[in-house]
Short mmCIF file of the C-alpha atoms (twelve columns), coordinates in Angstrom:
data_MODEL
# 
_entry.id   MODEL 
# 
loop_
_atom_site.group_PDB 
_atom_site.id 
_atom_site.type_symbol 
_atom_site.label_atom_id 
_atom_site.label_alt_id 
_atom_site.label_comp_id 
_atom_site.label_asym_id 
_atom_site.label_seq_id 
_atom_site.Cartn_x 
_atom_site.Cartn_y 
_atom_site.Cartn_z 
_atom_site.pdbx_PDB_model_num 
ATOM 1   C CA . MET A 1   -24.087 58.368 41.598 1 
ATOM 2   C CA . ILE A 2   -26.543 55.517 42.188 1 
ATOM 3   C CA . ARG A 3   -26.338 52.530 41.314 1 
ATOM 4   C CA . GLN A 4   -29.307 50.449 39.961 1 
ATOM 5   C CA . PRO A 5   -29.819 46.818 41.198 1 
ATOM 6   C CA . ALA A 6   -28.426 44.465 37.764 1 
ATOM 7   C CA . VAL A 7   -30.205 41.326 39.443 1 
ATOM 8   C CA . ALA A 8   -33.204 41.709 41.410 1 
ATOM 9   C CA . GLY A 9   -35.875 39.136 40.593 1 
ATOM 10  C CA . GLN A 10  -33.698 36.963 38.321 1 
ATOM 11  C CA . PHE A 11  -30.894 36.336 41.983 1 
ATOM 12  C CA . TYR A 12  -33.255 37.210 44.465 1 
ATOM 13  C CA . ASN A 13  -37.078 38.646 45.236 1 
ATOM 14  C CA . ALA A 14  -37.185 42.279 43.211 1 
ATOM 15  C CA . SER A 15  -40.541 42.422 46.365 1 
ATOM 16  C CA . PRO A 16  -39.316 44.019 49.125 1 
ATOM 17  C CA . GLU A 17  -41.486 42.628 51.164 1 
ATOM 18  C CA . ALA A 18  -40.300 39.136 49.695 1 
ATOM 19  C CA . LEU A 19  -36.999 39.618 49.963 1 
ATOM 20  C CA . ALA A 20  -37.053 40.782 53.365 1 
ATOM 21  C CA . ALA A 21  -38.536 37.544 54.453 1 
ATOM 22  C CA . GLU A 22  -36.561 35.532 52.047 1 
ATOM 23  C CA . VAL A 23  -33.214 36.639 54.189 1 
ATOM 24  C CA . ALA A 24  -35.023 36.589 57.619 1 
ATOM 25  C CA . GLN A 25  -35.676 32.531 56.779 1 
ATOM 26  C CA . TYR A 26  -32.000 31.867 56.122 1 
ATOM 27  C CA . THR A 27  -30.424 34.047 59.096 1 
ATOM 28  C CA . THR A 28  -32.962 33.498 61.666 1 
ATOM 29  C CA . GLY A 29  -31.472 31.095 64.182 1 
ATOM 30  C CA . THR A 30  -30.199 30.233 68.127 1 
ATOM 31  C CA . VAL A 31  -26.700 32.108 67.102 1 
ATOM 32  C CA . VAL A 32  -24.629 34.413 68.826 1 
ATOM 33  C CA . PRO A 33  -22.975 37.569 66.548 1 
ATOM 34  C CA . HIS A 34  -19.976 38.217 67.355 1 
ATOM 35  C CA . SER A 35  -17.020 40.500 66.437 1 
ATOM 36  C CA . ILE A 36  -15.604 38.802 62.664 1 
ATOM 37  C CA . ILE A 37  -12.443 40.004 60.942 1 
ATOM 38  C CA . ALA A 38  -13.292 39.044 57.393 1 
ATOM 39  C CA . VAL A 39  -16.102 35.999 55.757 1 
ATOM 40  C CA . VAL A 40  -15.970 34.075 52.861 1 
ATOM 41  C CA . SER A 41  -19.447 34.547 51.137 1 
ATOM 42  C CA . PRO A 42  -20.934 32.494 47.952 1 
ATOM 43  C CA . HIS A 43  -22.817 34.857 45.505 1 
ATOM 44  C CA . ALA A 44  -25.132 32.084 43.565 1 
ATOM 45  C CA . GLY A 45  -29.232 33.512 43.520 1 
ATOM 46  C CA . LEU A 46  -29.943 33.250 46.977 1 
ATOM 47  C CA . MET A 47  -32.869 29.828 46.185 1 
ATOM 48  C CA . TYR A 48  -29.402 28.161 45.687 1 
ATOM 49  C CA . SER A 49  -26.908 29.415 47.930 1 
ATOM 50  C CA . GLY A 50  -28.706 31.933 50.505 1 
ATOM 51  C CA . HIS A 51  -28.699 29.081 53.125 1 
ATOM 52  C CA . VAL A 52  -25.193 29.479 52.960 1 
ATOM 53  C CA . ALA A 53  -24.409 33.052 53.159 1 
ATOM 54  C CA . GLY A 54  -27.395 33.223 55.349 1 
ATOM 55  C CA . ALA A 55  -25.761 31.102 57.541 1 
ATOM 56  C CA . VAL A 56  -22.087 33.420 57.692 1 
ATOM 57  C CA . TYR A 57  -23.968 36.555 58.272 1 
ATOM 58  C CA . ALA A 58  -26.273 35.481 61.140 1 
ATOM 59  C CA . ARG A 59  -22.599 34.913 63.221 1 
ATOM 60  C CA . VAL A 60  -21.632 38.379 62.421 1 
ATOM 61  C CA . THR A 61  -21.715 41.356 64.659 1 
ATOM 62  C CA . MET A 62  -22.177 43.959 61.425 1 
ATOM 63  C CA . PRO A 63  -19.721 46.773 61.557 1 
ATOM 64  C CA . ASP A 64  -20.650 50.584 60.026 1 
ATOM 65  C CA . THR A 65  -19.392 49.339 57.024 1 
ATOM 66  C CA . VAL A 66  -18.107 46.161 55.135 1 
ATOM 67  C CA . ILE A 67  -15.430 46.391 52.459 1 
ATOM 68  C CA . LEU A 68  -17.120 43.733 49.557 1 
ATOM 69  C CA . ILE A 69  -14.545 42.347 47.239 1 
ATOM 70  C CA . GLY A 70  -15.466 39.880 44.527 1 
ATOM 71  C CA . PRO A 71  -14.798 38.731 40.831 1 
ATOM 72  C CA . ASN A 72  -15.735 40.665 37.863 1 
ATOM 73  C CA . HIS A 73  -17.403 38.032 35.403 1 
ATOM 74  C CA . THR A 74  -18.301 40.693 33.037 1 
ATOM 75  C CA . GLY A 75  -14.359 41.877 32.176 1 
ATOM 76  C CA . MET A 76  -15.476 45.680 31.996 1 
ATOM 77  C CA . GLY A 77  -13.452 47.992 34.040 1 
ATOM 78  C CA . PRO A 78  -10.040 47.637 34.795 1 
ATOM 79  C CA . PRO A 79  -8.521  45.275 36.760 1 
ATOM 80  C CA . VAL A 80  -9.101  46.541 40.360 1 
ATOM 81  C CA . SER A 81  -12.272 48.494 40.314 1 
ATOM 82  C CA . VAL A 82  -13.060 50.542 43.362 1 
ATOM 83  C CA . TYR A 83  -16.644 52.231 43.139 1 
ATOM 84  C CA . PRO A 84  -15.860 55.304 44.345 1 
ATOM 85  C CA . HIS A 85  -18.770 56.926 45.520 1 
ATOM 86  C CA . GLY A 86  -22.779 57.033 45.826 1 
ATOM 87  C CA . SER A 87  -25.207 54.683 46.833 1 
ATOM 88  C CA . TRP A 88  -26.332 50.949 45.378 1 
ATOM 89  C CA . LEU A 89  -30.000 50.543 45.370 1 
ATOM 90  C CA . ILE A 90  -31.493 47.325 46.243 1 
ATOM 91  C CA . PRO A 91  -35.671 46.234 47.038 1 
ATOM 92  C CA . GLY A 92  -36.401 48.122 49.779 1 
ATOM 93  C CA . GLY A 93  -33.793 50.236 50.413 1 
ATOM 94  C CA . SER A 94  -30.397 51.581 49.515 1 
ATOM 95  C CA . LEU A 95  -26.842 51.049 50.904 1 
ATOM 96  C CA . PRO A 96  -24.083 53.833 50.171 1 
ATOM 97  C CA . VAL A 97  -20.854 54.414 49.650 1 
ATOM 98  C CA . ASP A 98  -18.352 54.961 52.739 1 
ATOM 99  C CA . ARG A 99  -16.589 57.500 50.421 1 
ATOM 100 C CA . GLU A 100 -13.695 58.048 53.154 1 
ATOM 101 C CA . VAL A 101 -12.678 54.508 52.649 1 
ATOM 102 C CA . THR A 102 -13.053 54.766 49.149 1 
ATOM 103 C CA . ASP A 103 -10.858 57.767 49.178 1 
ATOM 104 C CA . ALA A 104 -8.544  55.896 50.929 1 
ATOM 105 C CA . ILE A 105 -7.982  52.990 49.005 1 
ATOM 106 C CA . LEU A 106 -7.636  55.100 45.912 1 
ATOM 107 C CA . VAL A 107 -4.743  57.528 47.964 1 
ATOM 108 C CA . HIS A 108 -3.343  54.695 49.043 1 
ATOM 109 C CA . CYS A 109 -3.322  51.586 46.839 1 
ATOM 110 C CA . VAL A 110 -1.893  51.548 43.768 1 
ATOM 111 C CA . GLN A 111 -3.201  48.989 41.841 1 
ATOM 112 C CA . ALA A 112 -7.177  50.672 42.501 1 
ATOM 113 C CA . LYS A 113 -8.876  52.344 39.892 1 
ATOM 114 C CA . ALA A 114 -11.771 54.658 40.565 1 
ATOM 115 C CA . ASP A 115 -14.495 52.818 38.134 1 
ATOM 116 C CA . THR A 116 -18.483 52.076 37.630 1 
ATOM 117 C CA . SER A 117 -18.110 50.296 34.945 1 
ATOM 118 C CA . ALA A 118 -16.947 46.704 36.203 1 
ATOM 119 C CA . HIS A 119 -19.424 46.994 39.060 1 
ATOM 120 C CA . GLN A 120 -22.938 47.834 36.671 1 
ATOM 121 C CA . TYR A 121 -23.766 44.123 35.437 1 
ATOM 122 C CA . GLU A 122 -22.133 42.426 37.990 1 
ATOM 123 C CA . HIS A 123 -24.070 40.354 40.558 1 
ATOM 124 C CA . CYS A 124 -21.315 39.040 43.215 1 
ATOM 125 C CA . ILE A 125 -21.524 42.195 45.175 1 
ATOM 126 C CA . GLU A 126 -25.655 42.874 44.861 1 
ATOM 127 C CA . VAL A 127 -26.328 39.073 46.034 1 
ATOM 128 C CA . GLN A 128 -24.216 40.191 49.597 1 
ATOM 129 C CA . LEU A 129 -26.385 43.120 49.875 1 
ATOM 130 C CA . PRO A 130 -29.731 42.302 51.284 1 
ATOM 131 C CA . PHE A 131 -27.871 40.407 53.743 1 
ATOM 132 C CA . LEU A 132 -25.971 43.145 55.148 1 
ATOM 133 C CA . ARG A 133 -28.956 45.645 55.087 1 
ATOM 134 C CA . GLN A 134 -30.629 42.986 56.757 1 
ATOM 135 C CA . ALA A 135 -28.571 43.224 59.845 1 
ATOM 136 C CA . ARG A 136 -27.583 46.826 59.776 1 
ATOM 137 C CA . ASN A 137 -30.364 49.147 57.871 1 
ATOM 138 C CA . ASP A 138 -26.998 51.699 57.772 1 
ATOM 139 C CA . VAL A 139 -24.453 49.897 57.341 1 
ATOM 140 C CA . ARG A 140 -22.475 51.697 54.328 1 
ATOM 141 C CA . ILE A 141 -20.511 49.822 51.665 1 
ATOM 142 C CA . VAL A 142 -16.688 49.686 49.386 1 
ATOM 143 C CA . PRO A 143 -17.668 47.487 46.664 1 
ATOM 144 C CA . ILE A 144 -13.775 46.560 44.731 1 
ATOM 145 C CA . VAL A 145 -14.470 43.448 41.768 1 
ATOM 146 C CA . LEU A 146 -10.935 42.200 40.371 1 
ATOM 147 C CA . GLY A 147 -10.290 40.807 36.873 1 
ATOM 148 C CA . HIS A 148 -7.337  38.898 36.051 1 
ATOM 149 C CA . VAL A 149 -4.410  40.162 38.833 1 
ATOM 150 C CA . PRO A 150 -1.292  38.887 39.554 1 
ATOM 151 C CA . LEU A 151 -0.978  36.988 43.114 1 
ATOM 152 C CA . GLU A 152 1.629   39.446 44.289 1 
ATOM 153 C CA . ILE A 153 -1.057  42.174 43.202 1 
ATOM 154 C CA . CYS A 154 -3.472  40.574 45.283 1 
ATOM 155 C CA . ARG A 155 -0.682  40.508 48.568 1 
ATOM 156 C CA . GLU A 156 -0.593  43.976 48.015 1 
ATOM 157 C CA . LEU A 157 -3.966  44.937 47.773 1 
ATOM 158 C CA . GLY A 158 -4.667  43.236 50.830 1 
ATOM 159 C CA . GLU A 159 -2.169  44.042 52.865 1 
ATOM 160 C CA . CYS A 160 -2.997  48.231 52.193 1 
ATOM 161 C CA . LEU A 161 -6.587  47.861 53.256 1 
ATOM 162 C CA . ALA A 162 -5.103  46.136 56.451 1 
ATOM 163 C CA . ARG A 163 -3.236  49.101 56.471 1 
ATOM 164 C CA . ILE A 164 -5.915  51.689 55.755 1 
ATOM 165 C CA . ILE A 165 -8.621  49.573 57.987 1 
ATOM 166 C CA . LEU A 166 -5.920  49.922 60.941 1 
ATOM 167 C CA . ASP A 167 -5.333  53.482 60.184 1 
ATOM 168 C CA . ARG A 168 -9.508  54.560 60.624 1 
ATOM 169 C CA . SER A 169 -9.744  52.099 64.045 1 
ATOM 170 C CA . ALA A 170 -6.745  54.357 65.214 1 
ATOM 171 C CA . SER A 171 -8.127  57.661 64.237 1 
ATOM 172 C CA . TYR A 172 -11.749 56.589 65.709 1 
ATOM 173 C CA . ALA A 173 -11.702 56.178 69.048 1 
ATOM 174 C CA . GLY A 174 -13.649 53.139 70.041 1 
ATOM 175 C CA . ALA A 175 -14.533 52.487 66.042 1 
ATOM 176 C CA . VAL A 176 -15.244 49.064 65.477 1 
ATOM 177 C CA . ARG A 177 -13.320 47.575 62.055 1 
ATOM 178 C CA . PRO A 178 -15.206 47.382 58.787 1 
ATOM 179 C CA . LEU A 179 -16.077 43.877 57.854 1 
ATOM 180 C CA . LEU A 180 -13.991 42.947 55.018 1 
ATOM 181 C CA . VAL A 181 -16.194 40.053 52.559 1 
ATOM 182 C CA . ALA A 182 -14.646 37.974 49.595 1 
ATOM 183 C CA . SER A 183 -17.866 37.365 47.407 1 
ATOM 184 C CA . THR A 184 -16.521 33.850 45.567 1 
ATOM 185 C CA . ASP A 185 -19.012 30.672 44.546 1 
ATOM 186 C CA . MET A 186 -16.584 27.673 44.733 1 
ATOM 187 C CA . THR A 187 -15.716 24.157 42.005 1 
ATOM 188 C CA . HIS A 188 -18.370 24.826 38.763 1 
ATOM 189 C CA . TYR A 189 -20.037 22.416 36.697 1 
ATOM 190 C CA . GLU A 190 -18.951 19.350 37.843 1 
ATOM 191 C CA . PRO A 191 -20.418 15.715 39.814 1 
ATOM 192 C CA . ASP A 192 -21.255 16.450 42.990 1 
ATOM 193 C CA . GLN A 193 -18.629 13.894 44.381 1 
ATOM 194 C CA . ILE A 194 -15.642 16.061 42.501 1 
ATOM 195 C CA . VAL A 195 -16.925 19.288 43.543 1 
ATOM 196 C CA . ARG A 196 -16.733 18.117 46.876 1 
ATOM 197 C CA . THR A 197 -13.455 16.573 46.787 1 
ATOM 198 C CA . LYS A 198 -12.401 19.491 45.066 1 
ATOM 199 C CA . ASP A 199 -13.462 22.341 47.282 1 
ATOM 200 C CA . ARG A 200 -12.102 20.350 50.652 1 
ATOM 201 C CA . HIS A 201 -8.698  20.860 49.177 1 
ATOM 202 C CA . ALA A 202 -9.352  24.653 49.589 1 
ATOM 203 C CA . ILE A 203 -11.277 25.435 52.325 1 
ATOM 204 C CA . THR A 204 -8.697  23.544 54.190 1 
ATOM 205 C CA . ALA A 205 -6.491  26.369 52.824 1 
ATOM 206 C CA . ILE A 206 -8.764  29.338 53.710 1 
ATOM 207 C CA . GLU A 207 -9.251  27.720 57.322 1 
ATOM 208 C CA . HIS A 208 -5.769  27.976 57.711 1 
ATOM 209 C CA . LEU A 209 -5.492  31.361 56.026 1 
ATOM 210 C CA . ASP A 210 -2.816  30.485 54.087 1 
ATOM 211 C CA . PRO A 211 -3.135  32.331 50.703 1 
ATOM 212 C CA . GLN A 212 -0.205  29.940 49.375 1 
ATOM 213 C CA . ALA A 213 -1.376  27.271 50.157 1 
ATOM 214 C CA . LEU A 214 -4.568  28.124 48.294 1 
ATOM 215 C CA . SER A 215 -3.007  28.884 44.991 1 
ATOM 216 C CA . THR A 216 -1.495  25.745 45.480 1 
ATOM 217 C CA . ALA A 217 -5.191  24.321 45.901 1 
ATOM 218 C CA . VAL A 218 -6.646  26.203 42.991 1 
ATOM 219 C CA . ARG A 219 -3.940  25.134 40.491 1 
ATOM 220 C CA . GLN A 220 -3.053  21.231 41.010 1 
ATOM 221 C CA . HIS A 221 -6.709  20.429 41.317 1 
ATOM 222 C CA . ARG A 222 -7.914  22.460 39.024 1 
ATOM 223 C CA . ILE A 223 -10.815 24.353 40.895 1 
ATOM 224 C CA . THR A 224 -12.586 26.773 39.263 1 
ATOM 225 C CA . MET A 225 -13.543 29.603 42.107 1 
ATOM 226 C CA . CYS A 226 -14.619 32.188 40.561 1 
ATOM 227 C CA . GLY A 227 -13.362 34.820 43.474 1 
ATOM 228 C CA . PHE A 228 -9.681  33.140 43.918 1 
ATOM 229 C CA . ALA A 229 -7.972  36.359 43.164 1 
ATOM 230 C CA . ALA A 230 -10.819 38.193 46.141 1 
ATOM 231 C CA . THR A 231 -10.324 35.156 48.942 1 
ATOM 232 C CA . VAL A 232 -6.421  35.427 48.243 1 
ATOM 233 C CA . THR A 233 -6.916  38.942 48.342 1 
ATOM 234 C CA . VAL A 234 -9.188  39.271 51.650 1 
ATOM 235 C CA . LEU A 235 -6.939  36.368 53.359 1 
ATOM 236 C CA . HIS A 236 -3.744  38.368 53.914 1 
ATOM 237 C CA . ALA A 237 -5.547  41.643 54.912 1 
ATOM 238 C CA . ALA A 238 -7.163  39.024 57.299 1 
ATOM 239 C CA . ARG A 239 -3.530  38.062 58.220 1 
ATOM 240 C CA . ALA A 240 -2.241  41.353 58.746 1 
ATOM 241 C CA . LEU A 241 -5.420  42.246 61.371 1 
ATOM 242 C CA . GLY A 242 -3.937  39.711 63.331 1 
ATOM 243 C CA . ALA A 243 -6.813  37.029 62.334 1 
ATOM 244 C CA . ALA A 244 -6.002  33.698 64.003 1 
ATOM 245 C CA . ALA A 245 -8.053  31.114 61.339 1 
ATOM 246 C CA . GLY A 246 -11.343 30.403 59.068 1 
ATOM 247 C CA . THR A 247 -14.267 28.559 60.521 1 
ATOM 248 C CA . LEU A 248 -16.540 26.598 57.996 1 
ATOM 249 C CA . VAL A 249 -20.018 27.535 58.952 1 
ATOM 250 C CA . ARG A 250 -21.743 25.457 56.142 1 
ATOM 251 C CA . TYR A 251 -21.045 24.238 52.459 1 
ATOM 252 C CA . ALA A 252 -23.484 22.715 49.728 1 
ATOM 253 C CA . THR A 253 -23.562 22.370 46.188 1 
ATOM 254 C CA . SER A 254 -26.753 23.518 43.907 1 
ATOM 255 C CA . GLY A 255 -27.524 19.337 43.702 1 
ATOM 256 C CA . ASP A 256 -29.046 19.900 47.097 1 
ATOM 257 C CA . ILE A 257 -31.330 22.309 46.229 1 
ATOM 258 C CA . SER A 258 -31.968 20.998 42.581 1 
ATOM 259 C CA . GLY A 259 -31.755 17.641 42.903 1 
ATOM 260 C CA . ASP A 260 -29.222 17.292 40.259 1 
ATOM 261 C CA . ARG A 261 -25.874 15.871 41.230 1 
ATOM 262 C CA . ALA A 262 -24.288 15.765 37.702 1 
ATOM 263 C CA . ARG A 263 -23.294 18.888 37.487 1 
ATOM 264 C CA . VAL A 264 -23.078 21.009 40.154 1 
ATOM 265 C CA . VAL A 265 -21.708 24.339 41.596 1 
ATOM 266 C CA . GLY A 266 -20.622 24.651 45.727 1 
ATOM 267 C CA . TYR A 267 -21.229 27.068 48.071 1 
ATOM 268 C CA . ALA A 268 -18.586 27.432 50.912 1 
ATOM 269 C CA . GLY A 269 -19.605 30.070 53.857 1 
ATOM 270 C CA . LEU A 270 -16.856 30.871 56.026 1 
ATOM 271 C CA . THR A 271 -16.027 32.962 59.073 1 
ATOM 272 C CA . ILE A 272 -12.456 34.686 59.844 1 
ATOM 273 C CA . ALA A 273 -11.224 35.677 63.318 1 
# 
């Protein structure tokens, strides 16, 4: 089963050479990568949020498997959709699905369903892939998208993912744990200063690894964070895996690129360790 690119030439360059150069531009620097439990990364077009995502991935020692969780923007498929097997194509190469991990998720996480329809046109995971492959060309992926799911389902799924990661590490001596990625943009389509103020509440909750505080902030301040459920899920998983704190790597809005501050989208990039 091969998943064709849905947003190549729209959210990122369709030319393999141009895409590689763009990703390198966003990730090249003097930071030293290290082991990370999870990251929060935006998924807008690379011209708008690539510098935020790149700053995050430049700090990560990329393991052989990455579990990516994002929002279902299309409404297709089940509430918790796991792409079960095959590979995802992007310009310049492909990323195979880690079937061992997807099989474990589908067996042990009762909410998860094998499905490809929710992923067919969804961009939130695809936009992360050029960064993963640039960091490690043999990386495998576990794509998960979430529809409208209750907070309890996020907790159960996150804790289930943590158990699978721990069991996998115990089964393979010296195995590096998979990286968890929460794919999300922050507040949408409000004036720049309002977006920055609202997003600060959500970022503080993520830094404290507090899914309840994040839920409260989103509700009280009406933060239109599309990957809210994905982020809550990853926070629960990261806590179960022993994470101590989140660190804001970079924050920006679309207005920083477009110059239009009247109606922007916020982008936050964080590491969790």
